[in-house]
PDB file of N, CA, C and O in Angstrom, chain B, residues numbered from 101:
ATOM      1  N   UNK B 101     103.837  98.175  94.241  1.00  0.00           N
ATOM      2  CA  UNK B 101     103.600  99.602  94.259  1.00  0.00           C
ATOM      3  C   UNK B 101     104.297 100.263  93.079  1.00  0.00           C
ATOM      4  O   UNK B 101     103.752 101.168  92.447  1.00  0.00           O
ATOM      5  N   UNK B 102     105.491  99.806  92.796  1.00  0.00           N
ATOM      6  CA  UNK B 102     106.255 100.382  91.695  1.00  0.00           C
ATOM      7  C   UNK B 102     105.578 100.128  90.352  1.00  0.00           C
ATOM      8  O   UNK B 102     105.647 100.972  89.459  1.00  0.00           O
ATOM      9  N   UNK B 103     104.924  98.974  90.198  1.00  0.00           N
ATOM     10  CA  UNK B 103     104.220  98.677  88.943  1.00  0.00           C
ATOM     11  C   UNK B 103     103.061  99.640  88.721  1.00  0.00           C
ATOM     12  O   UNK B 103     102.808 100.060  87.592  1.00  0.00           O
ATOM     13  N   UNK B 104     102.355  99.991  89.796  1.00  0.00           N
ATOM     14  CA  UNK B 104     101.188 100.855  89.672  1.00  0.00           C
ATOM     15  C   UNK B 104     101.552 102.337  89.624  1.00  0.00           C
ATOM     16  O   UNK B 104     100.854 103.128  88.990  1.00  0.00           O
ATOM     17  N   UNK B 105     102.643 102.715  90.294  1.00  0.00           N
ATOM     18  CA  UNK B 105     103.024 104.126  90.397  1.00  0.00           C
ATOM     19  C   UNK B 105     104.538 104.284  90.229  1.00  0.00           C
ATOM     20  O   UNK B 105     105.224 104.670  91.176  1.00  0.00           O
ATOM     21  N   UNK B 106     105.060 103.996  89.050  1.00  0.00           N
ATOM     22  CA  UNK B 106     106.519 104.002  88.874  1.00  0.00           C
ATOM     23  C   UNK B 106     107.171 105.358  89.084  1.00  0.00           C
ATOM     24  O   UNK B 106     108.343 105.419  89.454  1.00  0.00           O
ATOM     25  N   UNK B 107     106.454 106.434  88.861  1.00  0.00           N
ATOM     26  CA  UNK B 107     107.061 107.757  88.980  1.00  0.00           C
ATOM     27  C   UNK B 107     107.062 108.288  90.407  1.00  0.00           C
ATOM     28  O   UNK B 107     107.826 109.201  90.718  1.00  0.00           O
ATOM     29  N   UNK B 108     106.227 107.737  91.278  1.00  0.00           N
ATOM     30  CA  UNK B 108     106.198 108.233  92.659  1.00  0.00           C
ATOM     31  C   UNK B 108     106.664 107.186  93.670  1.00  0.00           C
ATOM     32  O   UNK B 108     106.655 107.445  94.874  1.00  0.00           O
ATOM     33  N   UNK B 109     107.067 106.020  93.199  1.00  0.00           N
ATOM     34  CA  UNK B 109     107.590 104.997  94.099  1.00  0.00           C
ATOM     35  C   UNK B 109     109.109 105.008  93.989  1.00  0.00           C
ATOM     36  O   UNK B 109     109.672 104.811  92.912  1.00  0.00           O
ATOM     37  N   UNK B 110     109.753 105.241  95.116  1.00  0.00           N
ATOM     38  CA  UNK B 110     111.207 105.310  95.116  1.00  0.00           C
ATOM     39  C   UNK B 110     111.804 104.556  96.281  1.00  0.00           C
ATOM     40  O   UNK B 110     111.115 103.827  96.995  1.00  0.00           O
ATOM     41  N   UNK B 111     113.093 104.745  96.460  1.00  0.00           N
ATOM     42  CA  UNK B 111     113.799 104.023  97.523  1.00  0.00           C
ATOM     43  C   UNK B 111     113.283 104.394  98.906  1.00  0.00           C
ATOM     44  O   UNK B 111     113.391 103.597  99.838  1.00  0.00           O
ATOM     45  N   UNK B 112     112.725 105.592  99.052  1.00  0.00           N
ATOM     46  CA  UNK B 112     112.185 106.002 100.354  1.00  0.00           C
ATOM     47  C   UNK B 112     110.979 105.157 100.764  1.00  0.00           C
ATOM     48  O   UNK B 112     110.604 105.149 101.937  1.00  0.00           O
ATOM     49  N   UNK B 113     110.375 104.455  99.824  1.00  0.00           N
ATOM     50  CA  UNK B 113     109.221 103.604 100.123  1.00  0.00           C
ATOM     51  C   UNK B 113     109.623 102.221 100.622  1.00  0.00           C
ATOM     52  O   UNK B 113     108.765 101.436 101.026  1.00  0.00           O
ATOM     53  N   UNK B 114     110.905 101.918 100.599  1.00  0.00           N
ATOM     54  CA  UNK B 114     111.385 100.599 101.045  1.00  0.00           C
ATOM     55  C   UNK B 114     111.035 100.318 102.496  1.00  0.00           C
ATOM     56  O   UNK B 114     110.651  99.201 102.842  1.00  0.00           O
ATOM     57  N   UNK B 115     111.167 101.338 103.352  1.00  0.00           N
ATOM     58  CA  UNK B 115     110.844 101.146 104.772  1.00  0.00           C
ATOM     59  C   UNK B 115     109.376 100.780 104.956  1.00  0.00           C
ATOM     60  O   UNK B 115     109.044  99.915 105.768  1.00  0.00           O
ATOM     61  N   UNK B 116     108.497 101.437 104.202  1.00  0.00           N
ATOM     62  CA  UNK B 116     107.074 101.096 104.271  1.00  0.00           C
ATOM     63  C   UNK B 116     106.849  99.663 103.809  1.00  0.00           C
ATOM     64  O   UNK B 116     106.075  98.923 104.415  1.00  0.00           O
ATOM     65  N   UNK B 117     107.522  99.280 102.744  1.00  0.00           N
ATOM     66  CA  UNK B 117     107.391  97.913 102.228  1.00  0.00           C
ATOM     67  C   UNK B 117     107.799  96.884 103.266  1.00  0.00           C
ATOM     68  O   UNK B 117     107.146  95.851 103.415  1.00  0.00           O
ATOM     69  N   UNK B 118     108.870  97.162 103.979  1.00  0.00           N
ATOM     70  CA  UNK B 118     109.334  96.247 105.030  1.00  0.00           C
ATOM     71  C   UNK B 118     108.312  96.170 106.152  1.00  0.00           C
ATOM     72  O   UNK B 118     107.975  95.076 106.606  1.00  0.00           O
ATOM     73  N   UNK B 119     107.815  97.312 106.604  1.00  0.00           N
ATOM     74  CA  UNK B 119     106.817  97.310 107.676  1.00  0.00           C
ATOM     75  C   UNK B 119     105.546  96.576 107.257  1.00  0.00           C
ATOM     76  O   UNK B 119     104.972  95.821 108.042  1.00  0.00           O
ATOM     77  N   UNK B 120     105.114  96.795 106.031  1.00  0.00           N
ATOM     78  CA  UNK B 120     103.913  96.116 105.543  1.00  0.00           C
ATOM     79  C   UNK B 120     104.139  94.618 105.398  1.00  0.00           C
ATOM     80  O   UNK B 120     103.225  93.828 105.631  1.00  0.00           O
ATOM     81  N   UNK B 121     105.345  94.224 105.017  1.00  0.00           N
ATOM     82  CA  UNK B 121     105.656  92.797 104.872  1.00  0.00           C
ATOM     83  C   UNK B 121     105.653  92.081 106.220  1.00  0.00           C
ATOM     84  O   UNK B 121     105.486  90.863 106.271  1.00  0.00           O
ATOM     85  N   UNK B 122     105.836  92.819 107.302  1.00  0.00           N
ATOM     86  CA  UNK B 122     105.866  92.215 108.637  1.00  0.00           C
ATOM     87  C   UNK B 122     104.469  91.944 109.188  1.00  0.00           C
ATOM     88  O   UNK B 122     104.330  91.325 110.243  1.00  0.00           O
ATOM     89  N   UNK B 123     103.438  92.399 108.488  1.00  0.00           N
ATOM     90  CA  UNK B 123     102.070  92.129 108.934  1.00  0.00           C
ATOM     91  C   UNK B 123     101.644  90.746 108.450  1.00  0.00           C
ATOM     92  O   UNK B 123     102.332  90.118 107.646  1.00  0.00           O
ATOM     93  N   UNK B 124     100.510  90.286 108.946  1.00  0.00           N
ATOM     94  CA  UNK B 124     100.014  88.972 108.540  1.00  0.00           C
ATOM     95  C   UNK B 124      99.072  89.055 107.340  1.00  0.00           C
ATOM     96  O   UNK B 124      98.433  88.064 106.986  1.00  0.00           O
ATOM     97  N   UNK B 125      98.983  90.218 106.719  1.00  0.00           N
ATOM     98  CA  UNK B 125      98.077  90.416 105.586  1.00  0.00           C
ATOM     99  C   UNK B 125      98.745  89.994 104.286  1.00  0.00           C
ATOM    100  O   UNK B 125      99.970  89.998 104.169  1.00  0.00           O
ATOM    101  N   UNK B 126      97.918  89.630 103.312  1.00  0.00           N
ATOM    102  CA  UNK B 126      98.448  89.231 102.011  1.00  0.00           C
ATOM    103  C   UNK B 126      98.903  90.470 101.237  1.00  0.00           C
ATOM    104  O   UNK B 126      98.438  91.583 101.484  1.00  0.00           O
ATOM    105  N   UNK B 127      99.809  90.254 100.309  1.00  0.00           N
ATOM    106  CA  UNK B 127     100.311  91.348  99.475  1.00  0.00           C
ATOM    107  C   UNK B 127      99.155  91.989  98.704  1.00  0.00           C
ATOM    108  O   UNK B 127      99.063  93.215  98.628  1.00  0.00           O
ATOM    109  N   UNK B 128      98.281  91.169  98.139  1.00  0.00           N
ATOM    110  CA  UNK B 128      97.145  91.700  97.381  1.00  0.00           C
ATOM    111  C   UNK B 128      96.236  92.564  98.247  1.00  0.00           C
ATOM    112  O   UNK B 128      95.764  93.610  97.801  1.00  0.00           O
ATOM    113  N   UNK B 129      95.990  92.133  99.482  1.00  0.00           N
ATOM    114  CA  UNK B 129      95.151  92.894 100.401  1.00  0.00           C
ATOM    115  C   UNK B 129      95.789  94.245 100.715  1.00  0.00           C
ATOM    116  O   UNK B 129      95.108  95.270 100.729  1.00  0.00           O
ATOM    117  N   UNK B 130      97.081  94.241 100.962  1.00  0.00           N
ATOM    118  CA  UNK B 130      97.802  95.480 101.273  1.00  0.00           C
ATOM    119  C   UNK B 130      97.770  96.428 100.078  1.00  0.00           C
ATOM    120  O   UNK B 130      97.461  97.610 100.228  1.00  0.00           O
ATOM    121  N   UNK B 131      98.087  95.916  98.899  1.00  0.00           N
ATOM    122  CA  UNK B 131      98.099  96.753  97.686  1.00  0.00           C
ATOM    123  C   UNK B 131      96.712  97.322  97.419  1.00  0.00           C
ATOM    124  O   UNK B 131      96.581  98.500  97.086  1.00  0.00           O
ATOM    125  N   UNK B 132      95.673  96.499  97.560  1.00  0.00           N
ATOM    126  CA  UNK B 132      94.302  96.990  97.346  1.00  0.00           C
ATOM    127  C   UNK B 132      93.951  98.106  98.318  1.00  0.00           C
ATOM    128  O   UNK B 132      93.327  99.094  97.932  1.00  0.00           O
ATOM    129  N   UNK B 133      94.351  97.952  99.581  1.00  0.00           N
ATOM    130  CA  UNK B 133      94.048  98.990 100.561  1.00  0.00           C
ATOM    131  C   UNK B 133      94.825 100.269 100.269  1.00  0.00           C
ATOM    132  O   UNK B 133      94.280 101.366 100.385  1.00  0.00           O
ATOM    133  N   UNK B 134      96.082 100.136  99.894  1.00  0.00           N
ATOM    134  CA  UNK B 134      96.875 101.322  99.546  1.00  0.00           C
ATOM    135  C   UNK B 134      96.231 102.049  98.369  1.00  0.00           C
ATOM    136  O   UNK B 134      96.112 103.274  98.381  1.00  0.00           O
ATOM    137  N   UNK B 135      95.819 101.301  97.364  1.00  0.00           N
ATOM    138  CA  UNK B 135      95.186 101.905  96.186  1.00  0.00           C
ATOM    139  C   UNK B 135      93.858 102.577  96.542  1.00  0.00           C
ATOM    140  O   UNK B 135      93.563 103.670  96.058  1.00  0.00           O
ATOM    141  N   UNK B 136      93.065 101.926  97.381  1.00  0.00           N
ATOM    142  CA  UNK B 136      91.790 102.501  97.812  1.00  0.00           C
ATOM    143  C   UNK B 136      92.020 103.802  98.560  1.00  0.00           C
ATOM    144  O   UNK B 136      91.361 104.807  98.297  1.00  0.00           O
ATOM    145  N   UNK B 137      92.960 103.774  99.493  1.00  0.00           N
ATOM    146  CA  UNK B 137      93.273 104.975 100.276  1.00  0.00           C
ATOM    147  C   UNK B 137      93.843 106.072  99.393  1.00  0.00           C
ATOM    148  O   UNK B 137      93.468 107.237  99.526  1.00  0.00           O
ATOM    149  N   UNK B 138      94.743 105.707  98.493  1.00  0.00           N
ATOM    150  CA  UNK B 138      95.365 106.678  97.598  1.00  0.00           C
ATOM    151  C   UNK B 138      94.297 107.399  96.765  1.00  0.00           C
ATOM    152  O   UNK B 138      94.305 108.627  96.671  1.00  0.00           O
ATOM    153  N   UNK B 139      93.386 106.637  96.165  1.00  0.00           N
ATOM    154  CA  UNK B 139      92.328 107.231  95.339  1.00  0.00           C
ATOM    155  C   UNK B 139      91.410 108.115  96.177  1.00  0.00           C
ATOM    156  O   UNK B 139      91.036 109.208  95.751  1.00  0.00           O
ATOM    157  N   UNK B 140      91.053 107.649  97.349  1.00  0.00           N
ATOM    158  CA  UNK B 140      90.159 108.401  98.240  1.00  0.00           C
ATOM    159  C   UNK B 140      90.812 109.704  98.684  1.00  0.00           C
ATOM    160  O   UNK B 140      90.193 110.767  98.632  1.00  0.00           O
ATOM    161  N   UNK B 141      92.067 109.616  99.121  1.00  0.00           N
ATOM    162  CA  UNK B 141      92.768 110.816  99.573  1.00  0.00           C
ATOM    163  C   UNK B 141      92.991 111.793  98.428  1.00  0.00           C
ATOM    164  O   UNK B 141      92.821 113.001  98.594  1.00  0.00           O
ATOM    165  N   UNK B 142      93.360 111.284  97.295  1.00  0.00           N
ATOM    166  CA  UNK B 142      93.622 112.140  96.140  1.00  0.00           C
ATOM    167  C   UNK B 142      92.363 112.902  95.731  1.00  0.00           C
ATOM    168  O   UNK B 142      92.413 114.090  95.410  1.00  0.00           O
ATOM    169  N   UNK B 143      91.240 112.195  95.750  1.00  0.00           N
ATOM    170  CA  UNK B 143      89.959 112.824  95.399  1.00  0.00           C
ATOM    171  C   UNK B 143      89.556 113.849  96.458  1.00  0.00           C
ATOM    172  O   UNK B 143      89.024 114.911  96.132  1.00  0.00           O
ATOM    173  N   UNK B 144      89.809 113.529  97.717  1.00  0.00           N
ATOM    174  CA  UNK B 144      89.323 114.360  98.813  1.00  0.00           C
ATOM    175  C   UNK B 144      90.209 115.565  99.093  1.00  0.00           C
ATOM    176  O   UNK B 144      89.704 116.672  99.278  1.00  0.00           O
ATOM    177  N   UNK B 145      91.524 115.365  99.128  1.00  0.00           N
ATOM    178  CA  UNK B 145      92.383 116.503  99.477  1.00  0.00           C
ATOM    179  C   UNK B 145      93.013 117.156  98.258  1.00  0.00           C
ATOM    180  O   UNK B 145      93.605 118.230  98.368  1.00  0.00           O
ATOM    181  N   UNK B 146      92.894 116.527  97.111  1.00  0.00           N
ATOM    182  CA  UNK B 146      93.320 117.125  95.855  1.00  0.00           C
ATOM    183  C   UNK B 146      94.731 117.664  95.860  1.00  0.00           C
ATOM    184  O   UNK B 146      95.665 116.967  96.255  1.00  0.00           O
ATOM    185  N   UNK B 147      94.891 118.882  95.430  1.00  0.00           N
ATOM    186  CA  UNK B 147      96.212 119.476  95.244  1.00  0.00           C
ATOM    187  C   UNK B 147      96.825 120.007  96.528  1.00  0.00           C
ATOM    188  O   UNK B 147      97.906 120.596  96.486  1.00  0.00           O
ATOM    189  N   UNK B 148      96.172 119.820  97.667  1.00  0.00           N
ATOM    190  CA  UNK B 148      96.745 120.273  98.931  1.00  0.00           C
ATOM    191  C   UNK B 148      97.971 119.456  99.314  1.00  0.00           C
ATOM    192  O   UNK B 148      98.759 119.882 100.159  1.00  0.00           O
ATOM    193  N   UNK B 149      98.138 118.298  98.709  1.00  0.00           N
ATOM    194  CA  UNK B 149      99.293 117.439  98.977  1.00  0.00           C
ATOM    195  C   UNK B 149      99.729 116.811  97.656  1.00  0.00           C
ATOM    196  O   UNK B 149      98.910 116.587  96.764  1.00  0.00           O
ATOM    197  N   UNK B 150     101.010 116.533  97.542  1.00  0.00           N
ATOM    198  CA  UNK B 150     101.534 115.916  96.331  1.00  0.00           C
ATOM    199  C   UNK B 150     101.248 114.430  96.276  1.00  0.00           C
ATOM    200  O   UNK B 150     100.919 113.813  97.290  1.00  0.00           O
ATOM    201  N   UNK B 151     101.373 113.854  95.086  1.00  0.00           N
ATOM    202  CA  UNK B 151     101.097 112.430  94.901  1.00  0.00           C
ATOM    203  C   UNK B 151     101.997 111.546  95.747  1.00  0.00           C
ATOM    204  O   UNK B 151     101.538 110.541  96.289  1.00  0.00           O
ATOM    205  N   UNK B 152     103.275 111.903  95.869  1.00  0.00           N
ATOM    206  CA  UNK B 152     104.196 111.098  96.667  1.00  0.00           C
ATOM    207  C   UNK B 152     103.802 111.113  98.143  1.00  0.00           C
ATOM    208  O   UNK B 152     103.868 110.087  98.821  1.00  0.00           O
ATOM    209  N   UNK B 153     103.399 112.266  98.628  1.00  0.00           N
ATOM    210  CA  UNK B 153     102.961 112.373 100.021  1.00  0.00           C
ATOM    211  C   UNK B 153     101.683 111.578 100.259  1.00  0.00           C
ATOM    212  O   UNK B 153     101.525 110.944 101.302  1.00  0.00           O
ATOM    213  N   UNK B 154     100.772 111.613  99.288  1.00  0.00           N
ATOM    214  CA  UNK B 154      99.527 110.850  99.408  1.00  0.00           C
ATOM    215  C   UNK B 154      99.822 109.354  99.393  1.00  0.00           C
ATOM    216  O   UNK B 154      99.204 108.594 100.139  1.00  0.00           O
ATOM    217  N   UNK B 155     100.755 108.929  98.557  1.00  0.00           N
ATOM    218  CA  UNK B 155     101.120 107.514  98.530  1.00  0.00           C
ATOM    219  C   UNK B 155     101.748 107.096  99.863  1.00  0.00           C
ATOM    220  O   UNK B 155     101.425 106.032 100.392  1.00  0.00           O
ATOM    221  N   UNK B 156     102.628 107.912 100.398  1.00  0.00           N
ATOM    222  CA  UNK B 156     103.252 107.602 101.690  1.00  0.00           C
ATOM    223  C   UNK B 156     102.228 107.492 102.800  1.00  0.00           C
ATOM    224  O   UNK B 156     102.280 106.569 103.613  1.00  0.00           O
ATOM    225  N   UNK B 157     101.301 108.426 102.835  1.00  0.00           N
ATOM    226  CA  UNK B 157     100.243 108.380 103.842  1.00  0.00           C
ATOM    227  C   UNK B 157      99.385 107.133 103.666  1.00  0.00           C
ATOM    228  O   UNK B 157      98.984 106.517 104.654  1.00  0.00           O
ATOM    229  N   UNK B 158      99.100 106.759 102.438  1.00  0.00           N
ATOM    230  CA  UNK B 158      98.306 105.557 102.169  1.00  0.00           C
ATOM    231  C   UNK B 158      99.000 104.311 102.694  1.00  0.00           C
ATOM    232  O   UNK B 158      98.346 103.403 103.207  1.00  0.00           O
ATOM    233  N   UNK B 159     100.320 104.263 102.568  1.00  0.00           N
ATOM    234  CA  UNK B 159     101.078 103.113 103.074  1.00  0.00           C
ATOM    235  C   UNK B 159     101.081 103.073 104.597  1.00  0.00           C
ATOM    236  O   UNK B 159     100.956 102.002 105.191  1.00  0.00           O
ATOM    237  N   UNK B 160     101.221 104.227 105.229  1.00  0.00           N
ATOM    238  CA  UNK B 160     101.177 104.281 106.694  1.00  0.00           C
ATOM    239  C   UNK B 160      99.800 103.853 107.191  1.00  0.00           C
ATOM    240  O   UNK B 160      99.692 103.080 108.143  1.00  0.00           O
ATOM    241  N   UNK B 161      98.760 104.351 106.550  1.00  0.00           N
ATOM    242  CA  UNK B 161      97.401 104.000 106.969  1.00  0.00           C
ATOM    243  C   UNK B 161      97.117 102.513 106.806  1.00  0.00           C
ATOM    244  O   UNK B 161      96.325 101.950 107.563  1.00  0.00           O
ATOM    245  N   UNK B 162      97.754 101.867 105.828  1.00  0.00           N
ATOM    246  CA  UNK B 162      97.554 100.430 105.629  1.00  0.00           C
ATOM    247  C   UNK B 162      98.088  99.615 106.803  1.00  0.00           C
ATOM    248  O   UNK B 162      97.731  98.447 106.956  1.00  0.00           O
ATOM    249  N   UNK B 163      98.934 100.211 107.628  1.00  0.00           N
ATOM    250  CA  UNK B 163      99.461  99.525 108.809  1.00  0.00           C
ATOM    251  C   UNK B 163      98.475  99.533 109.969  1.00  0.00           C
ATOM    252  O   UNK B 163      98.626  98.758 110.913  1.00  0.00           O
ATOM    253  N   UNK B 164      97.472 100.399 109.910  1.00  0.00           N
ATOM    254  CA  UNK B 164      96.549 100.589 111.018  1.00  0.00           C
ATOM    255  C   UNK B 164      95.271  99.768 110.838  1.00  0.00           C
ATOM    256  O   UNK B 164      94.963  99.297 109.743  1.00  0.00           O
ATOM    257  N   UNK B 165      94.545  99.612 111.931  1.00  0.00           N
ATOM    258  CA  UNK B 165      93.258  98.918 111.923  1.00  0.00           C
ATOM    259  C   UNK B 165      92.159  99.849 111.451  1.00  0.00           C
ATOM    260  O   UNK B 165      92.248 101.063 111.632  1.00  0.00           O
ATOM    261  N   UNK B 166      91.120  99.284 110.843  1.00  0.00           N
ATOM    262  CA  UNK B 166      89.969 100.048 110.412  1.00  0.00           C
ATOM    263  C   UNK B 166      89.818 100.011 108.906  1.00  0.00           C
ATOM    264  O   UNK B 166      90.666  99.478 108.191  1.00  0.00           O
ATOM    265  N   UNK B 167      88.724 100.586 108.438  1.00  0.00           N
ATOM    266  CA  UNK B 167      88.498 100.631 107.005  1.00  0.00           C
ATOM    267  C   UNK B 167      89.342 101.749 106.402  1.00  0.00           C
ATOM    268  O   UNK B 167      89.688 102.706 107.095  1.00  0.00           O
ATOM    269  N   UNK B 168      89.674 101.637 105.122  1.00  0.00           N
ATOM    270  CA  UNK B 168      90.444 102.705 104.492  1.00  0.00           C
ATOM    271  C   UNK B 168      89.758 104.074 104.604  1.00  0.00           C
ATOM    272  O   UNK B 168      90.420 105.086 104.834  1.00  0.00           O
ATOM    273  N   UNK B 169      88.440 104.097 104.441  1.00  0.00           N
ATOM    274  CA  UNK B 169      87.715 105.362 104.494  1.00  0.00           C
ATOM    275  C   UNK B 169      87.782 105.987 105.883  1.00  0.00           C
ATOM    276  O   UNK B 169      87.979 107.196 106.011  1.00  0.00           O
ATOM    277  N   UNK B 170      87.619 105.170 106.927  1.00  0.00           N
ATOM    278  CA  UNK B 170      87.692 105.689 108.300  1.00  0.00           C
ATOM    279  C   UNK B 170      89.069 106.272 108.579  1.00  0.00           C
ATOM    280  O   UNK B 170      89.195 107.360 109.141  1.00  0.00           O
ATOM    281  N   UNK B 171      90.093 105.541 108.181  1.00  0.00           N
ATOM    282  CA  UNK B 171      91.460 106.004 108.426  1.00  0.00           C
ATOM    283  C   UNK B 171      91.768 107.265 107.629  1.00  0.00           C
ATOM    284  O   UNK B 171      92.403 108.187 108.140  1.00  0.00           O
ATOM    285  N   UNK B 172      91.322 107.304 106.387  1.00  0.00           N
ATOM    286  CA  UNK B 172      91.554 108.482 105.551  1.00  0.00           C
ATOM    287  C   UNK B 172      90.810 109.701 106.101  1.00  0.00           C
ATOM    288  O   UNK B 172      91.361 110.801 106.144  1.00  0.00           O
ATOM    289  N   UNK B 173      89.561 109.502 106.519  1.00  0.00           N
ATOM    290  CA  UNK B 173      88.782 110.619 107.060  1.00  0.00           C
ATOM    291  C   UNK B 173      89.448 111.197 108.303  1.00  0.00           C
ATOM    292  O   UNK B 173      89.473 112.414 108.489  1.00  0.00           O
ATOM    293  N   UNK B 174      89.980 110.339 109.140  1.00  0.00           N
ATOM    294  CA  UNK B 174      90.664 110.810 110.342  1.00  0.00           C
ATOM    295  C   UNK B 174      91.929 111.595 109.965  1.00  0.00           C
ATOM    296  O   UNK B 174      92.207 112.646 110.543  1.00  0.00           O
ATOM    297  N   UNK B 175      92.680 111.087 109.006  1.00  0.00           N
ATOM    298  CA  UNK B 175      93.886 111.782 108.556  1.00  0.00           C
ATOM    299  C   UNK B 175      93.529 113.129 107.922  1.00  0.00           C
ATOM    300  O   UNK B 175      94.214 114.124 108.157  1.00  0.00           O
ATOM    301  N   UNK B 176      92.466 113.164 107.124  1.00  0.00           N
ATOM    302  CA  UNK B 176      92.034 114.405 106.488  1.00  0.00           C
ATOM    303  C   UNK B 176      91.606 115.416 107.543  1.00  0.00           C
ATOM    304  O   UNK B 176      91.926 116.600 107.442  1.00  0.00           O
ATOM    305  N   UNK B 177      90.880 114.947 108.558  1.00  0.00           N
ATOM    306  CA  UNK B 177      90.458 115.822 109.642  1.00  0.00           C
ATOM    307  C   UNK B 177      91.678 116.441 110.328  1.00  0.00           C
ATOM    308  O   UNK B 177      91.702 117.643 110.591  1.00  0.00           O
ATOM    309  N   UNK B 178      92.677 115.627 110.615  1.00  0.00           N
ATOM    310  CA  UNK B 178      93.898 116.159 111.245  1.00  0.00           C
ATOM    311  C   UNK B 178      94.647 117.091 110.306  1.00  0.00           C
ATOM    312  O   UNK B 178      95.195 118.103 110.742  1.00  0.00           O
ATOM    313  N   UNK B 179      94.675 116.756 109.013  1.00  0.00           N
ATOM    314  CA  UNK B 179      95.347 117.581 108.008  1.00  0.00           C
ATOM    315  C   UNK B 179      94.726 118.975 107.939  1.00  0.00           C
ATOM    316  O   UNK B 179      95.431 119.983 107.869  1.00  0.00           O
ATOM    317  N   UNK B 180      93.399 119.011 107.961  1.00  0.00           N
ATOM    318  CA  UNK B 180      92.695 120.309 107.868  1.00  0.00           C
ATOM    319  C   UNK B 180      92.805 121.084 109.154  1.00  0.00           C
ATOM    320  O   UNK B 180      92.276 122.191 109.256  1.00  0.00           O
TER     321      UNK B 180
END
């Protein structure tokens, strides 16, 4: 995550990293899903949320079941 987003990845993301590492998914799969969710959320909710908040939400959503789009749409619905 730090390689892709060095300015918005900080020590507060360590807890997410630990939780994601406890899943049975591969690192590449997790990173791809976070990136997919991040891009989707950023495009959809735009400036209503900051990049760090969008990254955090993307990491939380990667812990849940479902497609990135389904999870993001549900989060956006609740956000609105």
